[in-house]
VEXGUMAR-287559 format. One record per residue: residue number from 1; x, y negated, z of N, C-alpha, C in turn. Coordinates in pm, 1 decimal. Example, Ala and Ser with C-alpha at 12.3 -4.5 7.8 and 13.67 -1.06 7.14 Angstrom:
// residues 2
VEXLUM 1 1319.0 569.0 780.0 1230.0 450.0 780.0 1320.0 330.0 780.0
VEXLUM 2 1285.0 225.0 708.0 1367.0 106.0 714.0 1290.0 -3.0 787.0
END
This chain:
// residues 155
VEXLUM 1 2258.2 -4643.5 15354.8 2147.4 -4610.5 15269.0 2204.5 -4557.4 15138.4
VEXLUM 2 2148.2 -4451.5 15092.3 2198.7 -4387.7 14971.8 2130.8 -4448.4 14850.1
VEXLUM 3 2186.4 -4415.6 14736.8 2129.5 -4467.6 14611.8 1992.1 -4407.8 14584.1
VEXLUM 4 1967.0 -4286.1 14632.0 1833.2 -4224.7 14613.3 1727.7 -4300.3 14691.9
VEXLUM 5 1763.4 -4338.6 14816.3 1669.9 -4415.1 14899.5 1641.3 -4552.0 14836.6
VEXLUM 6 1746.6 -4612.9 14785.6 1731.7 -4743.8 14722.4 1644.6 -4733.5 14598.8
VEXLUM 7 1663.8 -4634.6 14516.7 1584.8 -4613.4 14395.6 1439.6 -4585.4 14429.3
VEXLUM 8 1417.2 -4505.6 14536.1 1281.2 -4474.7 14578.8 1210.0 -4600.9 14626.5
VEXLUM 9 1281.0 -4681.9 14703.0 1222.5 -4806.1 14754.5 1184.5 -4898.8 14638.2
VEXLUM 10 1272.5 -4915.9 14540.3 1243.5 -5001.6 14425.1 1125.0 -4949.0 14346.2
VEXLUM 11 1120.2 -4815.8 14329.1 1009.5 -4754.3 14255.2 877.4 -4775.4 14328.2
VEXLUM 12 875.6 -4757.2 14459.4 753.7 -4779.3 14537.7 709.7 -4926.5 14531.7
VEXLUM 13 805.6 -5018.6 14541.5 773.6 -5161.4 14534.9 713.6 -5195.5 14398.5
VEXLUM 14 770.9 -5143.4 14293.1 721.6 -5168.5 14157.9 581.3 -5111.6 14140.4
VEXLUM 15 559.1 -4989.6 14189.3 426.8 -4926.9 14177.9 323.3 -5005.3 14260.4
VEXLUM 16 365.9 -5055.8 14377.2 276.0 -5135.3 14460.5 237.0 -5265.4 14391.4
VEXLUM 17 334.2 -5329.6 14328.7 306.4 -5454.0 14255.1 211.3 -5427.9 14139.8
VEXLUM 18 233.7 -5317.4 14069.2 146.3 -5283.2 13956.8 4.1 -5255.5 14005.1
VEXLUM 19 -8.8 -5183.7 14116.8 -141.1 -5151.0 14169.9 -214.1 -5277.4 14213.1
VEXLUM 20 -144.0 -5367.0 14280.2 -206.2 -5493.7 14323.2 -244.9 -5576.6 14201.7
VEXLUM 21 -160.5 -5579.0 14100.1 -192.2 -5652.3 13977.5 -318.0 -5598.0 13910.4
VEXLUM 22 -329.8 -5465.0 13905.0 -449.0 -5402.9 13843.6 -574.5 -5437.0 13922.2
VEXLUM 23 -566.0 -5428.4 14055.0 -682.1 -5460.2 14139.1 -722.3 -5606.6 14119.3
VEXLUM 24 -625.5 -5695.9 14117.5 -655.7 -5838.4 14098.9 -719.0 -5862.1 13962.3
VEXLUM 25 -665.1 -5798.5 13860.7 -719.8 -5813.5 13725.9 -863.9 -5764.1 13720.1
VEXLUM 26 -890.1 -5648.6 13780.6 -1026.6 -5593.5 13781.5 -1122.0 -5683.2 13858.8
VEXLUM 27 -1072.0 -5740.6 13968.0 -1156.6 -5832.1 14044.9 -1191.2 -5957.3 13964.6
VEXLUM 28 -1092.9 -6011.4 13895.1 -1118.5 -6131.7 13814.6 -1213.1 -6102.8 13698.4
VEXLUM 29 -1205.7 -5982.0 13645.7 -1293.5 -5945.4 13534.0 -1434.2 -5910.7 13582.2
VEXLUM 30 -1447.7 -5884.7 13709.8 -1578.4 -5847.0 13764.6 -1670.5 -5970.1 13764.0
VEXLUM 31 -1790.2 -5957.7 13705.8 -1881.6 -6071.9 13702.9 -1925.4 -6115.5 13842.7
VEXLUM 32 -1932.6 -6024.6 13935.9 -1974.0 -6059.8 14071.4 -1867.9 -6147.3 14138.0
VEXLUM 33 -1741.3 -6106.1 14127.1 -1632.3 -6180.7 14190.2 -1613.9 -6315.6 14121.1
VEXLUM 34 -1613.2 -6317.5 13988.1 -1595.7 -6445.2 13917.9 -1711.6 -6539.3 13947.8
VEXLUM 35 -1833.5 -6485.3 13959.0 -1948.0 -6568.9 13996.6 -1932.9 -6623.3 14137.2
VEXLUM 36 -1884.6 -6541.2 14228.1 -1863.6 -6585.3 14365.8 -1756.0 -6694.0 14372.4
VEXLUM 37 -1648.3 -6676.2 14294.7 -1541.6 -6777.6 14291.6 -1592.6 -6909.7 14236.0
VEXLUM 38 -1667.9 -6902.5 14126.9 -1718.4 -7027.0 14069.4 -1818.4 -7092.6 14162.9
VEXLUM 39 -1901.4 -7014.3 14232.6 -1994.9 -7071.2 14329.7 -1919.5 -7135.3 14445.3
VEXLUM 40 -1810.1 -7073.4 14486.6 -1730.1 -7129.9 14596.2 -1669.0 -7263.4 14554.4
VEXLUM 41 -1616.8 -7271.7 14431.5 -1558.7 -7397.2 14384.2 -1665.2 -7505.1 14370.1
VEXLUM 42 -1782.2 -7467.7 14319.4 -1891.0 -7564.8 14307.8 -1935.2 -7613.4 14445.8
VEXLUM 43 -1942.3 -7521.4 14540.3 -1979.9 -7559.2 14677.4 -1877.6 -7655.4 14736.7
VEXLUM 44 -1752.4 -7629.0 14708.3 -1646.5 -7717.4 14758.3 -1661.5 -7856.5 14698.6
VEXLUM 45 -1685.4 -7864.8 14567.4 -1703.6 -7994.8 14502.4 -1823.7 -8068.2 14559.6
VEXLUM 46 -1933.5 -7995.7 14581.1 -2052.8 -8059.0 14639.9 -2024.1 -8108.2 14781.6
VEXLUM 47 -1949.2 -8030.3 14857.2 -1915.8 -8070.2 14994.2 -1829.5 -8196.4 14993.6
VEXLUM 48 -1735.0 -8202.9 14902.1 -1648.7 -8321.3 14891.4 -1732.7 -8443.1 14855.4
VEXLUM 49 -1823.3 -8426.9 14756.1 -1910.9 -8539.6 14718.2 -1998.9 -8582.5 14834.6
VEXLUM 50 -2055.4 -8485.6 14905.9 -2141.6 -8517.5 15020.4 -2061.2 -8589.2 15129.6
VEXLUM 51 -1938.2 -8545.1 15149.6 -1852.8 -8610.1 15248.8 -1823.6 -8754.2 15207.8
VEXLUM 52 -1793.1 -8776.2 15079.5 -1766.0 -8912.0 15031.4 -1889.0 -9000.3 15047.3
VEXLUM 53 -2007.7 -8946.5 15016.7 -2130.7 -9024.3 15033.5 -2153.6 -9058.3 15180.1
VEXLUM 54 -2133.0 -8960.4 15268.1 -2152.6 -8985.1 15410.9 -2052.9 -9088.1 15461.8
VEXLUM 55 -1929.8 -9076.6 15419.5 -1827.6 -9172.8 15460.7 -1860.9 -9311.8 15406.7
VEXLUM 56 -1909.8 -9317.0 15281.8 -1949.4 -9445.2 15223.5 -2066.4 -9506.1 15298.5
VEXLUM 57 -2163.1 -9422.7 15340.2 -2277.9 -9471.6 15415.5 -2234.0 -9527.7 15551.3
VEXLUM 58 -2131.8 -9469.6 15608.3 -2078.7 -9519.3 15735.2 -1976.0 -9630.0 15715.7
VEXLUM 59 -1954.4 -9667.2 15589.6 -1857.2 -9770.9 15552.0 -1715.2 -9732.0 15593.7
VEXLUM 60 -1682.9 -9604.3 15577.5 -1549.5 -9552.5 15605.2 -1485.9 -9508.2 15474.5
VEXLUM 61 -1356.7 -9529.4 15458.8 -1291.5 -9490.1 15333.0 -1277.0 -9338.4 15322.7
VEXLUM 62 -1289.1 -9290.5 15200.8 -1269.8 -9147.9 15177.0 -1120.9 -9119.4 15160.8
VEXLUM 63 -1087.6 -8991.9 15150.1 -947.1 -8953.4 15132.4 -892.3 -9010.4 15002.0
VEXLUM 64 -972.2 -9008.9 14896.9 -925.1 -9064.4 14769.4 -908.0 -9215.6 14779.4
VEXLUM 65 -995.8 -9282.4 14855.8 -979.1 -9426.3 14876.9 -847.9 -9455.5 14949.8
VEXLUM 66 -820.1 -9375.5 15052.6 -695.5 -9393.8 15127.9 -573.5 -9366.0 15041.9
VEXLUM 67 -583.7 -9264.8 14957.5 -471.9 -9232.1 14868.2 -447.2 -9345.8 14769.3
VEXLUM 68 -554.6 -9398.7 14711.4 -543.5 -9509.9 14617.2 -484.1 -9633.0 14687.1
VEXLUM 69 -530.1 -9660.4 14808.3 -478.1 -9773.3 14885.5 -330.3 -9753.0 14918.9
VEXLUM 70 -292.6 -9629.8 14951.0 -152.6 -9599.3 14981.2 -64.3 -9625.0 14859.0
VEXLUM 71 -111.1 -9583.4 14740.7 -33.4 -9607.3 14617.8 -16.6 -9756.4 14592.3
VEXLUM 72 -123.4 -9832.3 14609.5 -115.6 -9977.4 14587.2 -21.8 -10042.3 14688.1
VEXLUM 73 -28.4 -9997.3 14812.7 57.7 -10052.0 14916.2 204.4 -10022.4 14886.1
VEXLUM 74 231.9 -9902.9 14834.4 370.1 -9870.9 14794.7 416.7 -9963.3 14682.7
VEXLUM 75 328.4 -9988.8 14585.7 364.4 -10078.3 14476.2 394.1 -10219.1 14525.4
VEXLUM 76 310.8 -10269.2 14616.2 334.2 -10402.5 14672.7 464.6 -10404.2 14751.4
VEXLUM 77 489.3 -10298.1 14824.8 612.0 -10289.3 14903.4 734.9 -10291.8 14813.0
VEXLUM 78 730.2 -10220.9 14701.6 843.8 -10219.3 14608.5 864.8 -10357.0 14547.5
VEXLUM 79 754.4 -10423.8 14511.7 768.7 -10559.4 14456.8 826.8 -10654.2 14561.2
VEXLUM 80 782.8 -10640.7 14686.0 833.8 -10725.3 14793.0 982.9 -10701.7 14814.6
VEXLUM 81 1026.2 -10576.6 14805.8 1169.4 -10547.6 14817.7 1247.6 -10615.0 14706.1
VEXLUM 82 1190.7 -10614.9 14584.8 1256.8 -10683.4 14473.2 1268.7 -10832.7 14498.0
VEXLUM 83 1163.6 -10891.8 14552.5 1166.7 -11035.6 14583.2 1270.6 -11063.7 14691.5
VEXLUM 84 1275.5 -10978.0 14793.2 1375.0 -10996.0 14899.1 1516.4 -10987.4 14843.0
VEXLUM 85 1539.6 -10893.2 14752.9 1671.8 -10880.8 14690.3 1706.8 -11007.4 14611.5
VEXLUM 86 1608.7 -11060.4 14538.4 1631.5 -11182.8 14461.9 1663.4 -11299.3 14554.6
VEXLUM 87 1589.3 -11310.0 14663.7 1614.7 -11418.2 14759.5 1752.7 -11404.1 14823.6
VEXLUM 88 1794.0 -11281.5 14849.9 1928.6 -11260.7 14902.9 2033.3 -11310.4 14803.8
VEXLUM 89 2010.4 -11283.7 14675.4 2103.0 -11331.7 14572.6 2107.3 -11483.2 14566.8
VEXLUM 90 1990.9 -11547.0 14576.5 1985.7 -11693.4 14576.2 2057.9 -11747.9 14698.4
VEXLUM 91 2035.7 -11685.8 14814.3 2102.5 -11730.7 14937.0 2253.6 -11718.9 14923.8
VEXLUM 92 2301.0 -11611.2 14863.8 2445.2 -11594.3 14844.7 2501.0 -11701.9 14752.9
VEXLUM 93 2425.2 -11735.8 14647.9 2471.8 -11841.6 14557.0 2476.7 -11975.5 14627.7
VEXLUM 94 2377.1 -12002.8 14711.5 2375.1 -12128.9 14786.6 2492.9 -12132.2 14883.2
VEXLUM 95 2516.6 -12020.0 14950.0 2628.4 -12013.9 15043.9 2761.9 -12031.4 14972.6
VEXLUM 96 2772.4 -11979.8 14851.0 2898.7 -11992.3 14778.0 2924.1 -12135.2 14733.0
VEXLUM 97 2818.4 -12215.6 14720.2 2836.5 -12356.0 14681.8 2897.5 -12437.0 14795.2
VEXLUM 98 2879.1 -12396.6 14915.6 2934.6 -12467.6 15030.0 2825.7 -12537.1 15107.4
VEXLUM 99 2867.5 -12603.7 15213.8 2770.5 -12670.9 15299.8 2730.4 -12804.6 15239.5
VEXLUM 100 2632.6 -12870.2 15302.0 2584.9 -13001.0 15255.6 2695.4 -13104.5 15269.4
VEXLUM 101 2778.0 -13093.1 15374.5 2888.3 -13187.8 15391.9 2987.3 -13176.9 15276.9
VEXLUM 102 3015.7 -13053.1 15234.3 3106.7 -13033.3 15121.4 3049.6 -13098.5 14995.4
VEXLUM 103 2920.0 -13081.0 14973.5 2857.1 -13140.1 14855.7 2860.0 -13292.6 14863.1
VEXLUM 104 2835.3 -13347.2 14982.5 2839.5 -13492.4 15000.2 2980.0 -13545.4 14970.2
VEXLUM 105 3081.1 -13475.1 15016.1 3218.3 -13517.8 14991.0 3249.5 -13513.5 14841.8
VEXLUM 106 3202.6 -13407.7 14775.0 3226.7 -13397.2 14630.5 3156.3 -13508.9 14555.0
VEXLUM 107 3030.5 -13537.6 14593.5 2956.6 -13645.8 14528.4 3021.6 -13781.1 14554.4
VEXLUM 108 3069.2 -13803.4 14675.6 3135.6 -13928.9 14709.7 3263.3 -13946.4 14626.4
VEXLUM 109 3339.7 -13839.0 14611.1 3462.2 -13845.7 14530.6 3429.9 -13876.6 14384.6
VEXLUM 110 3322.1 -13817.4 14333.5 3281.1 -13843.5 14194.2 3238.1 -13988.7 14178.8
VEXLUM 111 3162.4 -14041.0 14276.8 3118.0 -14180.5 14270.1 3236.5 -14276.0 14274.4
VEXLUM 112 3337.2 -14246.6 14357.5 3456.0 -14331.5 14364.4 3532.0 -14328.5 14232.4
VEXLUM 113 3542.7 -14210.7 14172.2 3612.3 -14200.2 14044.0 3537.7 -14279.1 13936.3
VEXLUM 114 3404.9 -14272.2 13938.1 3326.0 -14349.4 13841.9 3343.4 -14499.3 13863.8
VEXLUM 115 3349.6 -14543.6 13989.0 3368.4 -14685.8 14018.7 3504.7 -14732.1 13966.7
VEXLUM 116 3608.7 -14649.9 13983.4 3741.6 -14685.6 13931.6 3739.4 -14695.2 13779.4
VEXLUM 117 3673.1 -14599.3 13715.2 3665.4 -14600.8 13568.6 3589.8 -14723.9 13520.9
VEXLUM 118 3478.3 -14756.6 13589.3 3402.2 -14876.7 13552.5 3487.4 -15002.2 13568.2
VEXLUM 119 3565.4 -15009.4 13678.3 3653.6 -15124.8 13701.3 3758.4 -15136.3 13592.0
VEXLUM 120 3816.6 -15020.8 13554.9 3918.2 -15022.6 13448.8 3857.1 -15063.6 13315.5
VEXLUM 121 3735.8 -15015.9 13287.4 3668.9 -15054.4 13163.1 3634.9 -15202.9 13162.6
VEXLUM 122 3590.4 -15254.9 13276.3 3557.1 -15397.9 13284.8 3681.9 -15482.5 13265.6
VEXLUM 123 3793.5 -15439.1 13327.6 3919.1 -15512.7 13313.3 3967.0 -15509.1 13168.8
VEXLUM 124 3960.6 -15390.5 13107.5 4005.0 -15376.9 12968.1 3915.1 -15456.7 12875.8
VEXLUM 125 3786.6 -15456.6 12902.8 3691.6 -15528.9 12819.8 3712.7 -15679.5 12834.1
VEXLUM 126 3735.8 -15726.8 12956.4 3759.0 -15870.0 12979.5 3888.2 -15912.5 12912.1
VEXLUM 127 3990.5 -15827.6 12918.9 4117.9 -15860.2 12854.5 4103.9 -15865.9 12704.0
VEXLUM 128 4029.2 -15776.4 12644.8 4013.8 -15777.8 12498.8 3923.4 -15892.4 12456.6
VEXLUM 129 3823.2 -15928.2 12539.0 3737.5 -16044.0 12507.8 3818.1 -16172.5 12512.9
VEXLUM 130 3907.1 -16186.5 12611.2 3989.5 -16306.9 12623.8 4084.3 -16316.8 12505.7
VEXLUM 131 4142.9 -16203.3 12466.5 4234.7 -16204.8 12352.3 4160.1 -16238.2 12225.1
VEXLUM 132 4039.1 -16184.7 12209.7 3960.2 -16213.8 12090.3 3916.7 -16359.0 12091.0
VEXLUM 133 3884.9 -16411.3 12207.0 3844.9 -16551.4 12217.5 3959.8 -16644.2 12183.8
VEXLUM 134 4079.5 -16608.5 12227.9 4197.0 -16691.3 12199.3 4226.6 -16690.5 12050.5
VEXLUM 135 4211.8 -16576.1 11987.5 4237.2 -16569.6 11842.6 4133.5 -16649.3 11765.7
VEXLUM 136 4008.2 -16634.0 11803.4 3904.4 -16706.3 11729.7 3913.5 -16854.8 11759.1
VEXLUM 137 3960.3 -16890.1 11878.4 3976.7 -17032.3 11911.5 4084.7 -17095.8 11827.0
VEXLUM 138 4193.1 -17025.9 11801.3 4301.0 -17082.2 11720.5 4257.8 -17094.0 11575.8
VEXLUM 139 4176.2 -17005.0 11529.1 4125.3 -17014.4 11392.1 4027.6 -17130.5 11380.0
VEXLUM 140 3943.2 -17141.8 11482.9 3840.5 -17245.7 11478.1 3904.3 -17382.9 11481.6
VEXLUM 141 4008.9 -17401.8 11560.8 4071.3 -17533.3 11567.3 4141.7 -17565.5 11437.2
VEXLUM 142 4188.9 -17468.6 11367.7 4256.5 -17492.1 11241.2 4159.4 -17524.0 11131.0
VEXLUM 143 4034.4 -17482.1 11140.5 3940.6 -17503.6 11031.6 3846.1 -17617.9 11059.3
VEXLUM 144 3851.9 -17670.7 11181.3 3765.1 -17782.1 11213.9 3628.5 -17737.8 11262.6
VEXLUM 145 3606.7 -17608.6 11282.8 3479.3 -17557.1 11331.6 3499.0 -17517.7 11477.3
VEXLUM 146 3404.1 -17546.9 11562.0 3418.0 -17516.0 11704.4 3402.2 -17365.6 11726.8
VEXLUM 147 3463.9 -17314.6 11834.3 3451.9 -17171.3 11863.1 3308.4 -17131.4 11887.4
VEXLUM 148 3225.7 -17213.3 11945.8 3085.0 -17181.9 11969.0 3011.3 -17166.4 11837.1
VEXLUM 149 3045.0 -17247.8 11740.5 2978.4 -17239.3 11609.7 3017.2 -17109.8 11540.8
VEXLUM 150 3142.2 -17067.7 11552.0 3187.1 -16943.2 11490.3 3112.2 -16825.5 11552.7
VEXLUM 151 3094.5 -16824.7 11686.4 3027.1 -16716.0 11753.1 2883.8 -16705.2 11705.1
VEXLUM 152 2818.6 -16821.1 11681.2 2680.3 -16814.9 11633.1 2675.2 -16769.2 11489.3
VEXLUM 153 2778.8 -16795.4 11412.0 2783.3 -16748.5 11273.0 2794.0 -16595.7 11270.6
VEXLUM 154 2866.1 -16539.0 11367.2 2884.4 -16394.1 11368.5 2754.1 -16322.6 11402.8
VEXLUM 155 2668.5 -16381.6 11479.6 2543.6 -16317.9 11519.9 2449.4 -16319.8 11408.6
END
């Protein structure tokens, strides 16, 4: 194809576009065509309203009802996915803690350690009470006051 053919084709295409644009503009400016277009749009709106009324009378959802329901269902679905993700996270945390047997073993070990600490505290407390009693007993015998009387004086 030569450059002359290409130039001619582009020129014809441009002239065709301009001609179609002019015709469309004249049609839109024509009161008859614009009136027909507006009547067609009004007829469409009336038909849609009549369809919605008929569907409502038959207790059937309209297209807008279905669209609204679809949007709500998507929203619920997204929230449900979020809840599922959260539950998966909780399940992973529970799994990372270990099984119930592991927890029982850990609790048992803690209870045994507490029992040993309590025993050591009781032994230490009994030893310090005996030492304190022996000291107060030696003081009481030296002063002529009984150890029981000294204990009541301290209270």
